[in-house]
C-alpha atoms as one frame of an Amber mdcrd trajectory, in Angstrom:
protein
 178.659  45.610  43.907 179.833  43.957  47.097 177.360  41.006  46.680 178.593
  40.391  43.221 182.157  40.435  44.504 181.492  38.017  47.180 179.771  35.746
  44.685 182.734  35.988  42.310 185.082  35.386  45.254 183.095  32.119  46.439
 183.085  30.781  42.701 186.868  31.399  42.677 187.417  29.773  45.904 185.408
  26.575  44.968 187.514  26.266  41.771 190.874  27.164  43.258 193.060  24.180
  44.347 194.884  26.262  46.839 194.544  25.220  50.385 193.756  27.796  52.911
 194.696  27.632  56.636 192.068  27.667  59.325 191.453  31.048  60.806 192.124
  31.245  64.460 189.331  31.002  66.975 188.100  34.522  67.931 185.217  36.166
  69.549 183.776  39.274  67.924 182.967  42.021  70.169 182.680  45.284  68.283
 182.049  47.280  71.403 183.650  45.520  74.188 183.824  42.360  76.580 180.940
  40.878  78.450 181.417  41.274  82.371 182.221  38.572  84.856 178.536  37.958
  85.590 178.345  35.820  82.369 180.614  32.675  82.528 182.021  31.816  79.228
 181.326  28.175  78.278 183.994  25.668  78.349 186.397  25.770  75.694 185.797
  29.316  74.635 188.816  31.602  74.251 188.113  35.123  75.079 189.907  37.016
  72.274 188.282  40.092  70.713 188.554  41.525  67.232 189.809  45.208  67.906
 190.991  46.128  64.341 189.094  46.964  61.327 189.099  44.011  59.061 189.795
  44.570  55.370 187.115  44.249  52.811 189.478  42.168  50.597 189.628  45.163
  48.012 193.408  45.775  48.902 194.268  41.946  48.700 194.933  39.797  45.634
 191.723  38.372  44.492 193.033  34.820  44.739 193.675  35.429  48.421 190.207
  37.177  49.137 188.300  34.865  51.490 185.706  36.166  53.673 185.727  34.179
  57.035 182.829  33.896  59.290 184.376  36.437  61.650 184.632  39.164  58.762
 180.986  38.469  57.827 179.949  38.921  61.433 181.193  42.405  61.499 178.722
  43.385  58.998 175.860  41.180  60.301 175.880  41.879  64.032 174.751  45.487
  64.279 173.019  47.110  67.337 169.110  47.389  67.115 167.395  50.415  68.527
 164.538  50.729  70.898 161.986  53.583  71.451 161.885  55.306  74.723 160.544
  53.197  77.480 159.793  50.334  75.183 161.291  46.873  74.581 159.244  45.986
  71.363 161.089  45.074  68.385 160.824  48.060  65.779 160.176  47.159  62.275
 163.682  48.726  61.113 165.223  46.201  63.622 163.837  43.066  61.945 166.183
  42.909  58.794 169.167  43.028  61.246 167.747  40.196  63.426 166.985  38.282
  60.364 170.623  38.535  59.186 171.804  37.490  62.675 169.533  34.428  62.677
 170.762  33.444  58.965 174.368  33.876  60.120 173.645  31.757  63.423 171.880
  29.024  61.180 174.744  28.929  58.721 177.628  28.930  61.354 176.488  26.545
  64.044 179.704  26.818  65.960 179.068  30.239  67.157 176.662  31.592  69.829
 175.506  34.941  70.732 175.212  37.084  73.817 172.671  39.734  73.565 173.242
  42.773  75.733 170.241  45.094  76.701 171.107  48.730  77.307 169.096  51.838
  78.187 169.563  55.663  78.220 170.242  57.277  81.639 166.779  58.362  82.454
 164.981  56.377  85.211 166.413  54.531  88.162 169.116  52.143  87.927 166.697
  49.324  88.949 164.054  50.247  86.309 166.900  50.501  83.556 168.416  47.176
  84.413 164.937  45.611  84.185 164.357  47.334  80.867 167.654  46.299  79.407
 166.658  42.811  80.469 163.321  43.059  78.632 164.973  44.377  75.528 167.638
  41.560  75.369 164.789  38.985  75.903 162.812  40.673  73.193 165.646  40.234
  70.820 166.137  36.596  71.945 162.505  35.824  71.369 162.603  37.258  67.957
 165.686  35.148  67.104 163.923  32.145  68.542 161.123  32.574  66.418 163.293
  32.376  63.306 164.611  29.032  64.660 167.738  30.026  66.495 168.012  27.516
  69.661 167.635  29.488  73.176 170.797  27.496  74.316 172.876  29.319  71.634
 171.940  32.544  73.103 172.759  34.291  76.467 171.290  37.424  77.547 172.893
  40.256  79.777 171.475  43.643  80.891 173.458  46.549  81.516 170.672  49.198
  82.011 172.399  52.580  81.720 175.809  51.422  82.653 177.538  51.124  79.360
 176.450  54.267  77.351 177.800  54.843  73.804 176.892  58.521  74.155 177.352
  60.750  76.908 175.202  63.581  75.955 171.931  64.625  77.438 169.970  65.159
  74.341 167.588  62.838  72.285 170.311  61.710  69.627 172.459  60.362  72.418
 169.705  58.862  74.377 168.573  56.990  71.314 172.064  55.753  70.586 172.026
  54.165  74.092 168.695  52.461  73.859 169.806  49.455  72.203 170.321  45.462
  72.049 174.059  44.729  71.244 175.242  41.413  70.038 178.508  39.669  70.816
 179.516  36.633  68.742 180.998  33.868  70.811 182.720  30.782  69.472
């Protein structure tokens, strides 16, 4: 249903003579900022989207335009890893395929890939494992044609957990690669 609405809106946009103003430059970071360890490239403003963006259903159809930033919120989802592993799981491939397609279509954006771990193991081990997870996602995206110069990797190890519990459900949520869209 959403794809049909999107196609209809794109057709409507092409046929409409109304001029649209350019959206402000933003950086999409659904789960937070990168740290000071990563220097932002020159000319990048570090604004972050912190509100839920409307799907367009509550707007007038003639005004419903899906910006790249809105599209990015649905594309850039975390990918999960198995315990003590950094190989890309089959369930993560469609997400990475969507990320690559978005970056191919939107050349003005770059991506930061953050590697995260659960809190089991030493800090040093988890930092190294988080880096391997980020590099694994970067390698997969590179194999799909995304230039390495458009991707930066960060590792946080166990330092930025999504879930604080001490059970398998929380540990799984923390074993991830997180994507931040940078303009």
